[in-house]
C-alpha positions, 0 to 999 in steps of 0.5 A: 369807390364811393364819396364820403360826404363827411370828408368834403369840408376837410378836402376843401380845407386841404385844397385851400391850404395847398393852393395857398402854399403853391401861390406863396411859393410861386411868389417867393421863388419866382416873383410871379402871381399865380393867375391862371389866365396870365400863366396860360396867356404867357404861353401864347407870347412865347418869350425865351426864359419865361416858358418852362415855369409856365409849362411846369405850373400847368402840368402840376395842375393836370397832375394834381387830378391824377394824384387825387384820383389815386387816393379818392374818387373824383366827384360826379360832374353833371352838365345840364346845358347845351354845348352852345351854352357851354361855348357861350359861357367860356367866351364870356369868361374869357372876355371877362378875364381880359376885361378885368385884367385877370381871373379868379385865381389872380384876383381872388386868391393872390390879389386879395391876399396882397390887399390889392384894391383893384383885386378886391373890387374885381372879386366883388364884381365877379362874385356879385355877377355870379350870384345874380346870374344864378338867381336869374337863370334859376328863378326868373328864366 
């Protein structure tokens, strides 16, 4: 199955709407923010009565790929770096998530929509850091 690149903006829009609906429903029915790092981190703490919705959320993330694959081809992912750099990047993202008290989904999607000044600042910082990193890696190093 080949990818029709004319449909990609529609796929992105549909994905954005789906994420928005999922975030709103989780907040409305469960009173929880859909920050992935907080949801996964909560699985490590294992508090009774706080596990099932987290497992269901993570399973939904995984299942969405299976559903997507049933109708469309997954985009080709080409990683052009070493395993060491991938591990280092993962550790830096994990550290940044803890240091910033949340991840892109928590701050960028949920926090900004709630007009949280802390989330707006955090999102600005990680976006600017990402821009600077890409520029430095592609044009300086």
